[in-house]
C-alpha positions, 0 to 999 in steps of 0.5 A: 786445345781443339775440340776432340772430334775423332777416336784412333785405335790399334787393332792387336792389344786394344781390340784384342786380347794382349799380344804377349799373350798370344805370343806366349802361347804360340811359344808354348805350342810350339816347345819354344823358349819364350825368353829367347824369342823376346831376345831375337826381337830385341836384338832385331828392333835395337834398344828402342821399338821406334829406332828407325836407324837400324834396318830389320826384318820387323820393320820391313815386315810391317811397311810391306817390304818383306814378304811373309814367307821371308820373314818366317823363314828369318825368324824360324832360322834363329829360334829352336825348340826347348828339345833343340829342334828347329821351328817350322817356318811355314805358317809361324805367323798364323800360329803366332797370332792364333791366340788373339781374342776380340776384347768386346769392351774395347770394340763396344767403346769404338762403337759407342764413340761412333753413335756419338758422332765422332769420327772413328779409325783403326791404325795398325802395324800389320805382320801380314796377318789377316784382320777379322774384317766383318763389320769395320766398315759400319765401325770405322770411317777408315782403316789404315794398315801399315803394309797397305800404305808402305808407312808403320808406326810410329813415323809421323806420316802414318798418323797424318794420313789416318787423320786425314782419312777421317777427316780431322786435324791431328789435333782433334784426335786421340789415339789408343795404342798398347805400345808406349813408341807408338802413343808417343809417335801419335803426340809428336803429331799433335793427337792426344795419346793413350797408352792401353794397359787394360780397358778399364783404364783406357775407357775411363780416360776415353770419357774423361777426355770425351765427356761421352759415356763409352760402355754400358 
């Protein structure tokens, strides 16, 4: 096994509060049935999040092939409020991700990794959202955003690109993501994949893998 020298992390759901929490808050604020929203997502994504056989608006948005207003219009057209009204498309994605809160212990873990001499990277599938990039220059050796490189997780090329951007081979990298298909995609190119469920579990696993403290 290669020496582990790099830590690559996802943004939404790893360095932030869970994605589901933000989406549920948005649905509640807009009066949308969350179960209906999930049904639309399942229909668009097919039986598997990583099933690229089906072309759908989510994959196109993540690759930067679909403009945000077009995606918002398509999604809003599929949704209704609890009382049967249409959903306002303008600013829909901003409202959807407004509930994201930073996850301080995971941000600190990346900082500890950097201080320990590890190479660090961020790899995120973007829905056209604005990222809070303040401090990222000091935190990450490279930042790869799906829409900026026209690739998306779990396509193998985006993991290979991220490893190259931080100057390592895939087998030297640990990748952390809250979505299992993305973790499997990283493992398929030789990275060590960590499925993020809670910060405590992830930090325990990272400390076991690297032999460094990632908190405190």
